[in-house]
N, C-alpha and C positions, 0 to 999 in steps of 0.2 A: 650604285655611288659612281662621280665619272675619274677616269685614270688621267690623273695628269704624268709625264715624265720630264724630268729636268734634267739638263745638263750642260751648267755650267759651271766656271767655279765660287765655290758657296762655304759659310763654317753654319754651324747647325743656328743659331739665332735668324739669319737668312730664310733656313727654311723653316723655322717659326713665323715669319712673317708670312710668306704665302700660305702656310697653310690657316694663320688666320683669316686672310683674306681669300681666299678659296677653302670654306670650311668642308665645304662635302664633296673633293675630289680625293683620290685617293693617289698619295704620293709613290712616285716608282724616278730613285735614281738612276742614271743611267753614263756610264763611260764613253768615250770618244768610240771605244770597242765595239759597245753593246747598242749602240745608237737605233743600227740599224735591223733589229730585232726589238727593242725596246718600244719602239715608235708605233709598230704594228699594232699595239695592247692600248696607244692613248688616243683621247681624242682631243689632249693639247699638250702640244710639244711646247718647252721652254728652253733656250737655250740656242746652241749656231751649232750645228752638225760640222763636223772637221772634215771627215770620214766619208765615199761614198755611197748614198742611201737611193733603196728604189723605190723612187718616187711614185713611177708608176704604180707599181704594188700597194704603195699605202692609202694610193687617190682609189682605186682601183675596191681596197679591202671597204672603201667607204668610212672606216669610223673616222679619222682626226678630221676637228671640223675650225679647228685654233693655233696659230705657230705664231709665238711670240719671240721674236729673236732678239739674243744676248748681245746682236751685232749692230752693225750700223749695215753694212753691204750683205744684197740676198742670194751672191749669184748659188749659195751653197744650197740652197732650197726651191728659187722659184724654178724649177722644172717646167716643162710646157705642159706637162699632165698636171701640176700646181696649180699653173694661170690658168686652164679650162675648167679647175675643176671650181666647190665652192670652201673651199679652206679660206677662212680670214687669217691672213697674215701683217703682225708687226712688226716696227722693228725696233731700234734704239737709234737713228737718225739724229744728230744732233746731241743727244744724250751728253759729249765731250767736246762739245763747241769750243770749249775755255782751251782744252787744252794742245786738240788742236792748232788752234790759233794760237797758241804758243810755239807749237812745235812747229807752224810753218816762219812764225819770227826768228826762230833758231835758226832754221836752213837758211833762208832770205838774209839777216843781219849779219851770218856768217861766211856768206857768198860775196854781201858788198864792203863790208870790211877785212876780206881779203884773210880770214880765220884758215882755211887750210893751209896756205904758204905758210903763213907766219907758224902756225905750229910746227908744219916740216923746221921749219926755219930754229927753232927753238928746240926740238930736237938735239942738232947740229951745235945749238950753241949758236947762231950766227944773230948778231944783230944788225938785222939792215929794213931802211924802211925805203917799202915801195908803195905807188898807188893805192889810191883805195877809194869804192865809189859810194853812193849815199843811198839814203831811202826816201828822206823829203823833200819832196818836190816831183816824184815821180809820176809816170801813169801804169796803175795797177790795173790788171785788168781780169777779173774774177771767173771762171767755169762752171757756176752751180751755185744756186743762192738758195740752199737749202739752210739746213742747222748751220752748217761749218759756215758757207760761205757767206750767213750773215752776220756771225759774229765775227769773222774778219772783219768784216767792212766796218762793223766799230773799233774791233783793236788798232786798225789800220787809220784809223781818222785822226788819233793826232799827229800823225808824222807830217800831216799836210801835203797826204799824196792828193790826186787826180782817180777815183774811181770809175769804172764802167764794168759788169758783169752781162752775160747771158746766162738762160733760164730754160728750163722746158713751160715753167709759169712764168714770164716776165710782168710778174703784176705784185703790187703790196713793196713798193722799191722802199726800200730804206733810207732815209731821209739825206746820208752822205755819201750818196751813190748817184753821179753825175748821170746815167741811165743804167736801166735794164734792158737790156735786147734780147729778143728771142733764140734760143740755141741755134736757128741757123744760121746765124750772126758773127759765128764762132769764126771765122776768117781775118772777119772785119775787125772785132775785138783783139784777134792774135797782132793785125797789123799798125792796129793804136799799140799796142801795151808794147811799156820799157820790164817790166816785171808780168808775165802772166802766169797765176796761180792757177789750179785745177786742184776744184773741192766739187768735182761732178761725179755721180755713183757709178757702177760698171754694167752696165746693160749692154744687149748687140747693137746697140744704134752711138754705143761711146765707145764700143773695145777698138783700139786703135784707132779712136777718132782725131789726136792729136801725132800729124803724122807728116810726113815733107813738105806737105802744101802749106799747113796751118806754121810750120818750124821755118819756114820760111819767107813766109809772110811777116815773120817778126822782126821787128825793124832790128837789124847789124849791134850784137854788143848787148841785147838786153839778156832776160834772163828765166830761166823757166823752174817753178817750182810745183811737187807733186806731191799734196797728201789726200789724195784721193785713191786710187786703186791702179797699179805697176802697169795692167794689160790697155788702159786707156791711152797708151802714149806707145808708139811704135819704135822701138827702142834703138834699131838699127839705123832709124833715120835722128834720132838724138844726136849717137852716139859721132854721123858724119858733121851735123849742124858742129856740133861743140868742137869736132876736129878740124873742121877745114876757121873754127875763130867766127861759125856765124854769130854764134851765142857766146856773150859770156862765163856764164856759168849755168849750174840748172844744182839745186833741189834736192834729193829725194827720197823720201821717206817710204816708199812702196815701189817697188819693181815688178818687172814683167812675171819672173819667176822665182821666188821666193822659198828657202833663202838665196840671194844670190851669188851663182854660181862664181867660184875663182877664176875662172876664165873668164868672165865678162871685160870687155875692154872699157865696161865706165868705170872699172877700180882702178883703172891709171890714167883719169884722167887728175892732174893738180884742181882742175875748176871746178871740181862735184863732189860738195858735198852728201851721202849717203847713212841715214837712217833706218836700222831693222824693224821700220811699222812699227814705232813705240808712238805715235800722235794719238791714239787715242786711252795710253795709259794712264791712268790716276790713280791718285793713295786711297780716295774713295769710290774705286770704279764699282766693287760688285756691291755697297750699300747703294747706290744712285742707280745702280742698275735694277735690283731686284726692287726697290722702291719704283722705278717704272712698271714694272711683272707685277706688283702687286697693284698698282693702281688701276692697270689694265684689266687684272683678274676679276677685280669686282666689278668695272664697268662691261666685261663682259655677263656675267652673271647676271649682274642687274637690265641687262638688255641696252645698257648708255652708249652713247658714241666714243668710241676708241680710240685714245693717243695713238699717233704716229700706226696709220693703218696704210697700207701699201696698194698703191693702183697697180696689179701687178704684172699688168704688158708696160709697163715704165720699169717699175722694180724701187721706186719709193716710192715715198709719203709726198702728197701737199705741203706747202710750205706752213699754211693754215692749220695740220690738225699736230704739228709739233709740240709734244713734250714740252721740251726745254724753256721755246716762243712761249706757251702759253705761262709756264710757270713764272717767267722772266715779267711777262705781264699783270700778274699776279698779283 
């Protein structure tokens, strides 16, 4: 009997769903504290390790064959030894694209309509009219056309914005997107964008990719919104661009260090909206995650193509295999 170790928030019925999808597996529940040892006995790991795991030892042991992550980001498991191994990795990319799009809108509209400033006035019982900005008619650049980026195109289209994007796979351009460029044209996209939204994955090539060069390429008075990973942005350069007024504002659901330290200068800007990495929160999160897990468990044992299978060297799946997009098409 194959051993399946899982660690993500579940209720008994979610485990029942997984057992039905993989009836020939022995299910072992792990906690974050016990993952490092439990995973040594697993052929399949389902969940998200938020604690250090000795992946070199896991690979050397040679038992683990399949990782189904319950998260979109895979920096928790894509160690060099895993990348070089035969272990199959699937992500939850795009599964919560609706929620990430809503979070993006909340941050973006909050910035444009001056909500941080007006909220502080409200606390002081001040009724003072101040200038606001518009979303309609803006030039919006999106960095990353995975499930989140593609859903964001759909959500922003009714605002009559003009959208361009960059991606590692610059094909399958959404109809509402004016142009889709390769990721190597990020600086050009930044120079064009009045609003730059980050929905890209974190890997070796994207860590700190939004630095002084990219931020200074953006037009003066433009906005940055990050709903990707905090480490994609060099925060010292972002603070500098905010402090001297080059950027009109920033909306951040993610930061380089989480929780964001109290000493971070980002807390001191009136034109910065910060939320504590809640973009993928959803009332149906565990149900939806478990459905994807069950679908892939059935496919894994049937020898069928898997949803969200990851190109381990890039750290994310090709858009053509995303679970959310497939089911929307159905």
